[in-house]
N, C-alpha and C positions, 0 to 999 in steps of 0.2 A: 943639435936640436933633435927632438924626437919626431919620428914619423910613424903614423899608424900603419900597421901591417896586418895581413890576414893571419889566421891561426897556422902555426908551424906544426909539423909532425913531431910528436913526442916520442922519445925512446920507449920501448915496451919493457915492462918488468913482469916477472913471474914470481909469485910468492908460493912457496911450497912449505907448509907448516911442518915442523919437526914432530908434531903430535896431532892427533885427530880430535881432541876433546876441548877445543876452543869454544867458549861461549862468547859471541860477539853481538853487540847491539849498536846500531847507528843512532846517535843521539842528536845529530844535526847534519844538514847538508848545506853547503855554500858553493855558489858558482862565482868564479872570478872571471867575468867576461873580458875584462881588459887586464892583461897581465900586470901585476903590481898595484892595481887599485883595490878599493874595498870589495869584499865579497858580499854577495846578496844571498840571504837565507832562502832556501827552497823547501817546499812541502814534500816534493817528490822529484825524482829525476829518472830519465830513461837513458840507459847506456847505449851507445852506438855499437853495433856488432863489429868486432875486430879492432875497435879504437880504444876502448877502456876509459873514455871520458863521457861526460854528459853534455847535452846540447849547449853550445855557446860558451863552454868553459874555456877560458883563454883563447877565445876566437880572435881577439885583437891584442895588440901590444904597441907600446910607444918606443919604437926603435930609434935609437940615436941616429941622426943623419950621417954622422961619420962612419957608422956601421952599415949603411944601406947596401953596400956592395956584398955584404955577407948574407943577405936575404933575397931569395928568388920567389916571388909570389906565385909563379907558375908551378914551382916544385918546392914547396916550403919544407924546410928541415928544422929540427930542434936547434935552438941557440941558447947559450948560457945567459942567465939573467943580467950579467954585467953588460950585455949589449943594449939593454933597455933602460928607460927611465922607470924606476920602481923603488920600493923601500930599501932594496939592497944597495942601489947606487946613490940614492938621495933620501935617507931615512927621515931626516928632519923636515924636508920639504913635503914629502908625501904624507907625513903624519898630520899636516895642516889641512888636508883635504878629506872630505867625506863624499862618497860617490854612490850612485844607484844606477843600475842597468835594468831596463824593462823591455821585454819582447811582447809586442802586441800585434794581433792580426788586424788588417784594415778591411773596411767594407769592400774595397776594390780587389781584394784577394791578395794583396801584398802583405809584407810584415815590416813593422818598424822596430828598430833596435836602438832605443833612446838611452843615451848616457847623460846623466845629470851630475854636475860637480858643484859642491858647496864648500865654503870656508868652514872648517870644522868648529872654529871658535864661535861662529855666529849661528850654527845649527841649520837644520833643514827648513825652518820656517822663514829663513832669509831668502833673498833673491839668489838664484843659482849663479855661480861664476860663469858657467857654460852649460847649455843643454842642446844636444844635437842628436840627429838620427844617424847612427853609424852604418846603417844599411845603404846610405847614399854616399857617393864619393865626396860631395860638397860637405856633408856632415863630418866625415872623417878628416877632411882638410881643416874644417873649423876647429875640431878638437886638437889636431896637431898644432895649429897656430896658437891656440890657447896655452898648451903646455910649452911650446917653444918660447913664447913671450914670458911666461912665468918662470921657467927653469933654464932658459938659454940654450 
């Protein structure tokens, strides 16, 4: 069964072009807040110094319970996607879902990180299968229960 986990440290890569005349253009940006779920389009992104990722990209993951001993939330390290519920481990099941992740500031000064999951065949106008604030432990637990019940 999947378990929600905090972001792991990704290995760093350095790209050194073999020539200096590349013309590159960014055509779109997507954030995958929960590893393996749908990406959310972004208008802009700020990279964290020394990290190489933008805010909340792969902040969460659905770690299989059987792999929980491989993840230490106090000192997260990169894990291969086979350790998680995602399109790599269950392509047909994950293709049936559509998700959205929203970060919003609260009047009280806090931040909500809301994950909404819909049945892709019914669309986003249908009632969500689950909607929860991942900033709270109870919200992460609710999401973990949903995916455990649905995917085993």
